[in-house]
Residue frames relative to the residue before (quaternion, step in Angstrom):
aa qw qx qy qz dx dy dz
M 1.0000 0.0000 0.0000 0.0000 0.00 0.00 0.00
K 0.3141 -0.7503 0.5700 0.1159 3.48 -1.11 0.90
G 0.3413 -0.7444 0.5420 0.1885 3.48 -1.30 0.44
I 0.1369 -0.7793 0.6078 0.0670 3.54 -1.12 0.57
I 0.0632 -0.7738 0.6291 0.0391 3.53 -0.82 0.87
L 0.1208 -0.7837 0.6019 0.0944 3.60 -0.70 1.08
A 0.0338 -0.8145 0.5683 -0.1119 3.38 -0.57 1.51
G 0.3739 0.7316 -0.4885 0.2939 3.67 1.00 0.63
G 0.5025 0.6453 -0.4999 0.2849 3.61 -1.22 -0.65
T 0.5668 -0.6224 0.4626 0.2781 3.49 -1.41 0.45
G 0.3798 -0.7524 0.4858 0.2315 3.59 1.04 -0.43
S 0.2554 0.8464 -0.4560 0.1023 3.55 1.30 0.08
R 0.6654 0.5495 -0.3149 0.3951 3.50 1.04 -0.74
L 0.7144 0.3434 -0.2579 0.5525 3.52 1.42 -0.13
S 0.2737 0.7277 -0.5531 0.2993 3.46 1.09 0.82
P 0.5833 -0.1018 -0.7989 -0.1062 1.70 -2.17 1.24
C 0.3965 0.7225 -0.4831 0.2955 3.62 1.42 0.06
T 0.7219 0.4497 -0.2478 0.4640 3.61 0.94 -0.56
N 0.4475 0.6581 -0.4915 0.3535 3.65 1.20 0.14
V 0.8430 0.2124 -0.1732 0.4629 3.66 0.84 -0.29
T 0.7428 0.1680 -0.1787 0.6230 3.49 1.33 0.40
N 0.6099 -0.5297 0.4715 0.3538 3.53 -1.46 0.49
K 0.5540 -0.6494 0.4336 0.2887 3.36 -1.08 0.84
H 0.6656 0.5050 -0.3242 0.4437 3.64 1.03 -0.52
L 0.6378 0.4494 -0.3624 0.5098 3.59 1.38 0.29
L 0.4262 0.6540 -0.4903 0.3876 3.55 1.22 0.35
P 0.5470 -0.6545 0.4229 0.3059 3.57 -1.13 0.63
V 0.0874 -0.7473 0.6535 0.0824 3.55 -1.04 0.72
F 0.7573 -0.1091 -0.0388 0.6428 3.59 -0.12 1.22
N 0.8114 -0.2358 0.2115 0.4912 3.71 -0.56 -1.17
K 0.7628 0.3591 -0.2484 0.4769 3.51 0.96 0.29
P 0.5628 -0.5803 0.4066 0.4257 3.70 -1.02 0.53
M 0.6386 -0.5672 0.3351 0.3977 3.60 -1.00 0.76
I 0.6816 0.5736 -0.2908 0.3489 3.53 0.95 -0.90
Y 0.5221 0.6634 -0.3590 0.3981 3.41 1.48 -0.47
Y 0.6424 0.5970 -0.2887 0.3841 3.59 1.05 -0.88
P 0.6694 0.4208 -0.3010 0.5331 3.73 0.90 -0.69
L 0.6334 0.5093 -0.3700 0.4500 3.56 1.00 -0.71
Y 0.6191 0.5430 -0.3423 0.4525 3.62 1.04 -0.65
S 0.6390 0.5632 -0.3126 0.4204 3.53 1.01 -0.87
L 0.6495 0.5215 -0.2825 0.4758 3.43 1.14 -0.96
K 0.7149 0.4752 -0.2730 0.4343 3.45 0.78 -1.08
E 0.6602 0.5183 -0.3234 0.4369 3.50 1.08 -0.61
A 0.6457 0.4657 -0.2618 0.5455 3.51 1.37 -0.42
G 0.6151 -0.5975 0.3521 0.3751 3.68 1.22 0.29
I 0.5606 0.5725 -0.4094 0.4363 3.63 1.21 0.09
T 0.0163 -0.8412 0.5394 -0.0344 3.55 -0.53 1.17
N 0.6318 0.4513 -0.3033 0.5524 3.62 1.37 -0.12
A 0.0924 0.8306 -0.5188 0.1800 3.64 -0.36 1.38
L 0.2118 -0.7446 0.6166 0.1433 3.40 -1.27 0.66
I 0.1248 -0.7654 0.6213 0.1127 3.55 -0.94 0.87
V 0.1759 -0.7628 0.6206 0.0467 3.57 -0.86 1.22
S 0.0186 -0.8175 0.5726 -0.0588 3.45 -0.59 1.21
G 0.5566 -0.5970 0.4420 0.3721 3.68 -1.23 0.09
K 0.6427 -0.5249 0.3499 0.4347 3.50 -1.25 0.07
G 0.7271 0.4681 -0.3241 0.3836 3.57 -1.16 0.39
H 0.8066 0.2653 -0.0904 0.5204 3.59 1.08 -0.62
A 0.4107 0.7461 -0.4513 0.2665 3.49 1.36 0.00
G 0.6065 0.5561 -0.3392 0.4560 3.53 1.11 -0.70
D 0.6169 0.5656 -0.3554 0.4161 3.73 1.12 -0.62
F 0.6165 0.5699 -0.3123 0.4445 3.43 1.19 -0.78
L 0.6702 0.4883 -0.2682 0.4904 3.42 1.04 -1.15
E 0.6088 0.5573 -0.3523 0.4412 3.74 1.00 -0.66
L 0.7129 0.4512 -0.2284 0.4858 3.54 1.00 -1.06
L 0.8429 0.2942 -0.1106 0.4368 3.53 0.65 -0.93
G 0.2857 -0.8173 0.4711 0.1685 3.51 1.33 -0.37
S 0.7776 -0.2851 0.2287 0.5117 3.60 -0.95 -0.88
G 0.5231 -0.5943 0.4299 0.4340 3.51 1.22 -0.46
A 0.4520 0.7201 -0.4558 0.2634 3.62 1.24 -0.17
Q 0.6162 0.5456 -0.3236 0.4668 3.53 1.03 -0.82
F 0.7641 0.3508 -0.2528 0.4788 3.69 0.95 -0.34
G 0.5246 -0.6389 0.3937 0.4020 3.55 1.40 0.08
M 0.6076 0.5033 -0.3445 0.5088 3.52 1.18 0.60
K 0.3056 -0.6427 0.6644 0.2283 3.47 -1.54 0.27
L 0.1103 -0.8052 0.5824 -0.0172 3.46 -0.78 1.31
S 0.0202 -0.7482 0.6601 0.0641 3.64 -0.99 0.71
Y 0.3236 -0.7680 0.5428 0.1037 3.49 -1.37 0.55
E 0.0585 -0.7827 0.6195 0.0133 3.54 -1.19 0.73
V 0.2374 -0.7705 0.5678 0.1659 3.74 -0.89 0.63
Q 0.3067 -0.7217 0.6095 0.1164 3.38 -1.16 1.12
E 0.3483 -0.8177 0.4009 0.2219 3.65 0.03 1.28
E 0.7728 0.0058 0.0279 0.6340 3.60 1.15 -0.72
A 0.5612 -0.6016 0.4398 0.3602 3.49 -1.21 0.60
G 0.0626 0.8130 -0.5715 0.0924 3.45 -0.84 1.17
G 0.7014 -0.4442 0.2818 0.4809 3.54 1.24 0.21
I 0.6674 -0.4920 0.3857 0.4046 3.52 -1.34 0.39
A 0.7027 0.4656 -0.3052 0.4430 3.61 0.70 -1.03
Q 0.6378 0.5337 -0.3565 0.4257 3.60 0.91 -0.70
A 0.6585 0.5135 -0.2913 0.4668 3.53 1.12 -0.92
L 0.6093 0.5539 -0.3244 0.4656 3.62 1.22 -0.70
G 0.6140 0.5547 -0.3543 0.4356 3.55 1.04 -0.82
L 0.6071 0.5855 -0.3719 0.3878 3.71 0.99 -0.53
A 0.6934 0.5013 -0.2786 0.4362 3.49 1.21 -0.44
E 0.2871 0.8071 -0.4688 0.2153 3.54 1.21 0.34
N 0.7321 0.4381 -0.2545 0.4553 3.56 0.76 -0.89
F 0.6095 0.5302 -0.3273 0.4902 3.50 1.32 -0.54
A 0.6903 0.4974 -0.3063 0.4269 3.58 0.94 -0.69
G 0.1920 -0.7826 0.5510 0.2170 3.44 1.07 -0.99
N 0.6960 -0.3945 0.2965 0.5215 3.62 -0.68 -1.09
E 0.4954 0.6816 -0.4483 0.2984 3.54 1.02 0.53
K 0.5473 -0.5607 0.4757 0.3997 3.58 -1.09 0.13
V 0.2076 -0.7793 0.5844 0.0899 3.48 -1.19 0.70
V 0.2668 -0.6834 0.6553 0.1797 3.39 -1.47 0.51
V 0.1177 -0.8327 0.5404 0.0247 3.55 -0.40 1.10
I 0.0117 -0.7774 0.6283 -0.0279 3.81 -0.83 0.97
L 0.3942 -0.6500 0.5967 0.2570 3.38 -1.31 0.70
G 0.5150 -0.7020 0.4103 0.2714 3.43 -0.78 1.05
D 0.6778 0.4471 -0.2890 0.5071 3.72 1.17 -0.28
N 0.6099 0.5524 -0.3636 0.4366 3.59 1.15 0.18
I 0.1319 -0.7998 0.5840 0.0423 3.53 -0.88 0.92
F 0.1336 -0.7988 0.5858 0.0296 3.66 -0.71 0.98
E 0.3430 -0.7284 0.5493 0.2236 3.48 -1.03 0.95
D 0.6574 0.5651 -0.3020 0.3967 3.58 1.11 -0.77
N 0.4154 -0.6440 0.5608 0.3134 3.59 -1.15 0.45
I 0.2517 -0.7998 0.5313 0.1211 3.55 -0.81 1.02
S 0.3087 0.8128 -0.4498 0.2045 3.60 1.33 0.33
D 0.6946 0.4492 -0.2928 0.4796 3.57 0.92 -0.80
A 0.6826 0.4856 -0.3382 0.4288 3.50 1.07 -0.54
V 0.5238 0.5951 -0.3682 0.4856 3.50 1.42 -0.36
K 0.7017 0.4701 -0.2698 0.4624 3.53 0.82 -0.99
D 0.5720 0.5415 -0.3686 0.4938 3.71 1.22 -0.71
F 0.7313 0.4481 -0.2810 0.4307 3.56 0.59 -1.08
A 0.5907 0.5220 -0.4296 0.4405 3.69 0.99 -0.50
L 0.7078 0.4483 -0.2876 0.4641 3.69 1.02 -0.53
Q 0.5474 0.6133 -0.4055 0.3998 3.57 1.29 -0.24
P 0.5269 -0.7011 0.3720 0.3039 3.69 -0.40 1.12
E 0.7928 -0.1734 0.1197 0.5719 3.47 0.90 -0.92
G 0.5894 0.6134 -0.4053 0.3347 3.62 -1.19 -0.01
A 0.5342 -0.6182 0.5141 0.2609 3.39 -1.35 -0.56
K 0.1417 -0.7593 0.6221 0.1279 3.63 -1.16 0.21
V 0.1054 -0.7583 0.6403 0.0621 3.56 -1.08 0.89
F 0.3587 -0.7320 0.5582 0.1545 3.49 -1.40 0.50
L 0.1820 -0.8199 0.5420 0.0310 3.65 -0.62 1.14
K 0.0038 0.7655 -0.6434 -0.0082 3.49 -1.32 0.62
E 0.5154 -0.6115 0.5173 0.3048 3.55 -1.20 0.97
V 0.0424 0.7981 -0.6010 -0.0017 3.62 -0.80 0.84
K 0.5952 -0.6120 0.3887 0.3466 3.63 -1.21 0.30
K 0.7897 0.1936 -0.0769 0.5771 3.52 1.26 -0.78
P 0.1272 -0.8586 0.4952 0.0383 3.63 0.46 1.29
Q 0.4722 0.6990 -0.3928 0.3663 3.54 1.43 -0.44
S 0.6652 0.5143 -0.2585 0.4756 3.65 1.20 -0.66
Y 0.8023 0.3062 -0.1639 0.4855 3.61 1.03 -0.14
G 0.6020 -0.4971 0.4332 0.4503 3.51 -1.23 -0.17
V 0.1766 -0.8300 0.5255 0.0615 3.62 -0.52 1.11
A 0.2565 -0.7554 0.5883 0.1323 3.55 -1.10 0.99
E 0.1944 -0.7248 0.6519 0.1089 3.41 -1.25 0.77
L 0.1660 -0.8147 0.5540 0.0428 3.44 -0.76 1.14
N 0.0476 -0.7872 0.6148 0.0046 3.50 -1.12 0.83
D 0.8040 -0.0935 -0.0210 0.5869 3.54 -0.45 1.34
G 0.7333 -0.4418 0.2621 0.4454 3.62 0.74 0.88
V 0.6613 0.4642 -0.2992 0.5076 3.67 1.12 0.17
I 0.3985 -0.7021 0.4866 0.3338 3.68 -0.75 0.78
K 0.3056 -0.7453 0.5785 0.1287 3.49 -0.98 1.06
S 0.7850 -0.1097 0.0912 0.6028 3.67 0.92 -0.76
I 0.1938 -0.7134 0.6634 0.1158 3.33 -1.64 0.56
I 0.0361 -0.8184 0.5714 -0.0484 3.61 -0.49 1.15
E 0.3262 -0.7573 0.5290 0.2005 3.56 -0.57 1.30
K 0.9013 -0.1300 0.0011 0.4132 3.50 -1.00 1.15
P 0.1082 0.8648 -0.4865 0.0617 3.48 0.80 1.04
E 0.4921 -0.6430 0.4618 0.3621 3.62 -0.91 0.73
N 0.7954 0.1324 -0.0927 0.5841 3.68 0.97 -0.54
P 0.1781 -0.8359 0.5139 0.0741 3.48 0.14 1.58
R 0.4199 -0.6998 0.5267 0.2378 3.55 -1.15 0.76
S 0.7876 0.1176 -0.0873 0.5985 3.47 1.19 -0.12
N 0.4311 -0.6899 0.5080 0.2832 3.60 -1.26 0.03
L 0.4740 0.6607 -0.4081 0.4150 3.48 1.38 0.41
A 0.1449 -0.7874 0.5985 0.0295 3.55 -0.47 1.38
V 0.4502 -0.6443 0.5559 0.2704 3.45 -1.33 0.76
T 0.2849 -0.7771 0.5386 0.1575 3.70 -0.37 1.14
G 0.6677 -0.5602 0.3898 0.2973 3.46 -1.58 0.22
I 0.5938 0.4994 -0.4131 0.4769 3.54 0.88 0.87
Y 0.0462 0.8063 -0.5826 0.0910 3.53 -0.74 0.96
M 0.2266 -0.7636 0.5974 0.0933 3.56 -1.26 0.73
Y 0.0089 0.8287 -0.5575 0.0485 3.74 -0.56 1.01
D 0.4023 -0.6383 0.5874 0.2928 3.32 -1.33 0.34
S 0.7121 -0.4962 0.2525 0.4277 3.67 -1.14 0.13
L 0.4577 0.6688 -0.4382 0.3888 3.63 1.26 -0.10
V 0.5363 0.6355 -0.4610 0.3098 3.61 1.04 -0.67
F 0.6864 0.4991 -0.3518 0.3951 3.69 0.67 -0.82
D 0.6310 0.4730 -0.4008 0.4662 3.69 1.05 -0.36
I 0.6040 0.5783 -0.3404 0.4301 3.52 1.20 -0.64
T 0.6378 0.5279 -0.3193 0.4611 3.62 0.98 -0.87
K 0.6890 0.5192 -0.3103 0.3993 3.53 0.91 -0.93
N 0.7120 0.4255 -0.2430 0.5030 3.64 1.25 -0.48
L 0.4258 0.6990 -0.4842 0.3094 3.65 1.12 0.08
A 0.2678 -0.6979 0.6256 0.2232 3.51 -1.36 0.33
P 0.5933 -0.5922 0.4241 0.3427 3.49 -0.99 0.86
S 0.4100 -0.7149 0.5121 0.2421 3.53 -1.22 0.47
H 0.7470 -0.3931 0.2562 0.4710 3.50 -1.07 -0.04
R 0.6387 0.4718 -0.2814 0.5388 3.59 1.41 -0.52
N 0.4349 -0.7170 0.4286 0.3364 3.65 1.31 0.20
E 0.5741 0.5826 -0.3684 0.4419 3.49 1.07 0.89
L 0.4474 -0.6737 0.5032 0.3044 3.60 -1.09 0.65
E 0.2797 -0.8436 0.4474 0.1002 3.50 -0.38 1.29
I 0.4123 -0.7138 0.4873 0.2882 3.65 -0.74 0.74
T 0.5603 0.5812 -0.3923 0.4409 3.62 1.16 -0.31
D 0.5865 0.5363 -0.3567 0.4911 3.67 1.19 -0.57
V 0.6282 0.5508 -0.3031 0.4584 3.53 1.00 -0.79
N 0.6902 0.4719 -0.2471 0.4898 3.50 0.89 -0.92
N 0.6337 0.5485 -0.2928 0.4603 3.52 1.08 -0.81
Y 0.5806 0.5703 -0.3466 0.4663 3.53 1.17 -0.72
Y 0.7254 0.4459 -0.2486 0.4617 3.58 0.78 -1.04
L 0.5788 0.5525 -0.3491 0.4878 3.60 1.31 -0.57
K 0.6527 0.5193 -0.3092 0.4568 3.70 1.02 -0.77
Q 0.6932 0.4790 -0.2561 0.4738 3.51 1.25 -0.75
G 0.4189 -0.7339 0.4149 0.3372 3.49 1.48 -0.17
T 0.5642 0.5838 -0.4016 0.4238 3.60 1.15 0.49
L 0.5076 0.6306 -0.4432 0.3850 3.77 1.04 0.28
T 0.0803 -0.7706 0.6318 0.0224 3.54 -0.94 1.09
H 0.1296 -0.8026 0.5746 0.0938 3.60 -1.17 0.14
E 0.2167 -0.6961 0.6700 0.1396 3.35 -1.61 0.48
I 0.2997 -0.7106 0.6117 0.1760 3.57 -1.27 0.51
F 0.3400 -0.7396 0.5367 0.2222 3.58 -0.67 1.05
D 0.3483 -0.7058 0.5884 0.1852 3.50 -1.43 0.58
G 0.7319 0.4411 -0.1956 0.4810 3.40 0.99 -0.91
F 0.6707 -0.4909 0.2996 0.4685 3.71 -1.12 0.11
W 0.2253 -0.6959 0.6668 0.1425 3.37 -1.54 0.48
G 0.1606 -0.8045 0.5669 0.0744 3.75 -0.50 1.12
D 0.0589 -0.7708 0.6289 0.0822 3.77 -0.65 0.83
C 0.1950 -0.8622 0.4603 0.0816 3.54 0.16 1.24
G 0.7012 0.4922 -0.2705 0.4392 3.51 1.07 -0.54
E 0.5429 0.6411 -0.4417 0.3148 3.66 1.05 -0.02
S 0.7897 -0.1319 0.0794 0.5939 3.60 1.00 -0.54
F 0.6741 -0.4395 0.4129 0.4265 3.50 -1.37 -0.14
E 0.6111 0.5441 -0.3140 0.4816 3.54 1.13 -0.80
S 0.6771 0.5015 -0.3008 0.4468 3.65 0.89 -0.94
L 0.6205 0.5452 -0.3095 0.4710 3.57 1.24 -0.87
H 0.6659 0.5053 -0.2813 0.4714 3.51 0.98 -0.82
E 0.6557 0.5250 -0.2854 0.4615 3.44 0.99 -0.80
A 0.6614 0.4731 -0.3156 0.4889 3.53 1.03 -0.76
S 0.5786 0.5726 -0.3528 0.4613 3.57 0.98 -0.60
T 0.7000 0.4614 -0.2774 0.4692 3.57 0.87 -0.80
L 0.6467 0.5020 -0.3257 0.4730 3.55 1.10 -0.85
V 0.6276 0.5136 -0.3328 0.4814 3.63 1.05 -0.62
K 0.6375 0.5638 -0.3384 0.4014 3.50 0.87 -0.79
N 0.7574 0.3555 -0.1517 0.5262 3.44 1.06 -1.02
S 0.6431 0.4922 -0.3411 0.4772 3.60 1.13 0.59
H 0.7258 -0.4414 0.3280 0.4132 3.48 -1.24 0.01
L 0.6015 0.6120 -0.3509 0.3748 3.34 1.27 -0.53
S 0.5402 0.6320 -0.3866 0.3991 3.59 1.30 -0.43
T 0.7120 0.4227 -0.2775 0.4873 3.66 1.18 -0.28
M 0.3290 0.7664 -0.4932 0.2474 3.51 1.22 0.38
P 0.3645 -0.7482 0.4984 0.2429 3.56 -0.58 1.04
N 0.6165 -0.5744 0.3901 0.3712 3.54 -1.27 0.64
D 0.7137 0.4159 -0.3119 0.4695 3.67 1.02 -0.10
L 0.4497 -0.7502 0.3653 0.3186 3.39 1.56 0.44
S 0.1947 0.7741 -0.5545 0.2353 3.60 1.08 0.87
I 0.4152 -0.7046 0.5028 0.2799 3.56 -0.89 0.83
I 0.1123 -0.7481 0.6523 0.0472 3.62 -0.88 1.01
Y 0.2401 -0.7816 0.5743 0.0402 3.46 -0.85 1.32
R 0.0998 -0.8368 0.5384 0.0009 3.52 -0.83 0.87
K 0.1294 0.7342 -0.6664 -0.0052 3.59 -1.37 0.28
Q 0.7606 -0.4457 0.2041 0.4257 3.40 -1.29 0.47
S 0.7315 0.4554 -0.2372 0.4486 3.61 0.87 -0.85
G 0.7346 -0.3991 0.2176 0.5038 3.53 1.38 -0.09
L 0.7534 -0.3378 0.2253 0.5172 3.69 -1.04 -0.54
K 0.5102 -0.6396 0.4860 0.3073 3.43 -1.10 0.68
S 0.5175 -0.5935 0.5190 0.3325 3.55 -1.28 0.64
E 0.7113 -0.5066 0.3041 0.3807 3.48 -1.45 0.35
N 0.6978 0.4639 -0.2727 0.4728 3.51 1.12 -0.75
E 0.6169 0.5088 -0.3383 0.4960 3.71 1.24 0.06
K 0.4840 0.7239 -0.4073 0.2753 3.67 1.18 -0.32
H 0.5993 0.5513 -0.3909 0.4290 3.67 1.17 -0.30
T 0.7719 0.3284 -0.1813 0.5133 3.60 0.97 -0.25
R 0.0860 -0.8315 0.5486 0.0156 3.60 -0.35 1.10
V 0.5099 -0.6605 0.4974 0.2372 3.38 -1.06 1.17
G 0.4276 -0.6738 0.5083 0.3239 3.81 -0.76 0.88
L 0.6069 -0.6197 0.3858 0.3142 3.44 -1.21 0.95
H 0.6674 0.5084 -0.3046 0.4509 3.50 1.05 -0.93
S 0.6417 0.5260 -0.3464 0.4376 3.70 1.16 -0.01
L 0.5684 0.6519 -0.3604 0.3495 3.46 1.36 -0.36
């Protein structure tokens, strides 16, 4: 399975800090923002990843991350010529993905939970997609999932009257059909290809599964307040000890795991 990090967009909500750099290169506590989705992928065993960035700052990502060798990863790069939505950016990864399933992470999203088990489950899922949900205080700002008997019944983008407080977070898992889906999407009223439309396609096909996060979800690109909050959450979590080379640190109450235990990680919420 391959990883895709979507790190495009203008970052206008974080101006003037983004006037001279891409928002995904801004610091979150003690690391550049882009380090956190890379860490999530590597922690889940995904070491071959594509970074899709916007024009103007693609070289900055290459300067910071290089080939990925320093992180024990293989990194490739693609440029989104203009802002056209998350689904449009995802479509640029078709050649990179080939016929493999992919794990897609928005570059300004930070997740406390380890997604290793979810990746293993999705690898066994015959077809379809998987999304990740999190309870939030203001679901009106996100795509909102309505559950019925533990199954997603609907996903509505930024509803005025949400039917739940479960937001669809910025991490998705798709089979190779996703690239055919993105090619046939109609632009929204924002003139963008919406990722919610992709997820709703799989929902209508009956092949969409989901997970609900226990740990925190930091949406760093929403505002300066959310960026500051994400930094505080990272500072007070295991992510604050992330090494510069993204080496995986395993923990349990009694200390570091032994070598033969490193294949199973204790969930953060249980520490």
